[in-house]
C-alpha positions, 0 to 999 in steps of 0.5 A, spaced: 777 499 565 775 506 565 769 508 560 769 515 558 762 518 557 760 523 552 759 524 544 763 522 539 765 527 533 761 524 528 755 524 533 756 532 534 757 533 526 751 529 524 747 533 530 749 540 527 748 538 520 740 535 521 739 542 525 742 546 520 737 543 515 731 544 519 733 551 520 734 552 513 727 550 512 724 553 518 727 560 517 723 562 510 717 559 512 717 563 519 718 569 515 712 567 510 708 566 516 709 573 519 709 577 513 703 574 511 699 575 518 702 582 518 699 584 511 692 580 512 692 584 519 693 591 516 688 590 510 683 587 514 684 593 519 682 598 514 677 593 511 673 592 518 673 600 519 670 602 513 665 596 514 664 599 521 663 606 518 658 604 513 654 600 518 654 606 523 652 611 517 646 607 515 644 605 523 645 612 525 642 615 519 648 620 519 654 621 515 660 617 518 667 619 515 673 614 515 680 619 514 687 618 514 689 621 521 696 621 524 694 624 531 687 620 532 684 627 533 683 630 526 684 628 519 691 629 515 688 630 508 694 626 505 692 619 502 698 615 505 693 610 510 699 607 513 699 613 517 693 611 521 686 613 521 680 615 524 672 613 524 668 619 526 660 621 526 661 626 521 654 630 522 655 635 516 659 630 512 664 635 511 670 630 512 673 634 518 672 633 525 668 638 528 666 640 535 660 635 536 663 630 532 664 623 535 670 619 534 668 612 534 675 608 532 682 610 532 687 606 528 695 608 530 700 608 524 703 602 522 710 600 525 712 596 519 715 600 513 709 598 509 705 603 504 698 603 504 696 609 498 690 611 495 689 612 488 685 619 486 689 622 492 683 620 497 684 621 504 677 620 507 671 616 505 664 619 507 658 614 508 652 617 507 645 615 511 644 610 505 651 607 505 653 610 499 661 613 499 661 620 498 668 624 496 671 618 492 670 621 485 669 614 481 671 610 487 678 608 489 683 603 490 688 603 496 694 599 495 698 596 500 705 594 499 710 591 503 718 594 503 720 588 498 714 590 493 713 583 492 707 582 488 706 576 493 704 581 498 700 586 495 693 587 497 688 592 495 682 595 498 677 597 492 671 602 494 666 604 489 660 609 490 655 605 492 659 603 498 661 596 496 668 595 499 672 589 497 679 586 499 683 583 493 690 580 491 695 582 486 692 582 479 685 581 481 679 585 479 673 587 484 669 593 484 671 595 477 679 596 479 685 591 478 690 591 484 697 592 481 
């Protein structure tokens, strides 16, 4: 009597069904985790560089500017922060990289299609030696949206004239600004 080894059709169908159910659960969760981590990294990158710039201005006693820069050597003069930014010691506080100004940090442009746009057309924030933010009118809000424009992924960075910087989620208020 010869015995044939292998799997039956029922066993294969059950295995495929269980695998399909697991994939249906795992794929959306994987998307959520990767999207959440990307958004957090982007907002925290600018938040950290703003805090670093403010701390350097206070520590060194000279203005420090954080500005949009797509090339890593000069300010671009646009309010689309997804283009990248630089942090530099701005001796005369004019928000322009002059000879003698030292670039302290460089953030490359986002590789994603997320948008990071500042209100009031703010393309640079200069912190003075007291840590106050100059050149941002009554403060500013930089809004981060992913390509789906889903409110679950909206994050904002609120900066006021005193130099306070706060990260916030959709429909919350901080530093006098509501993230929308």
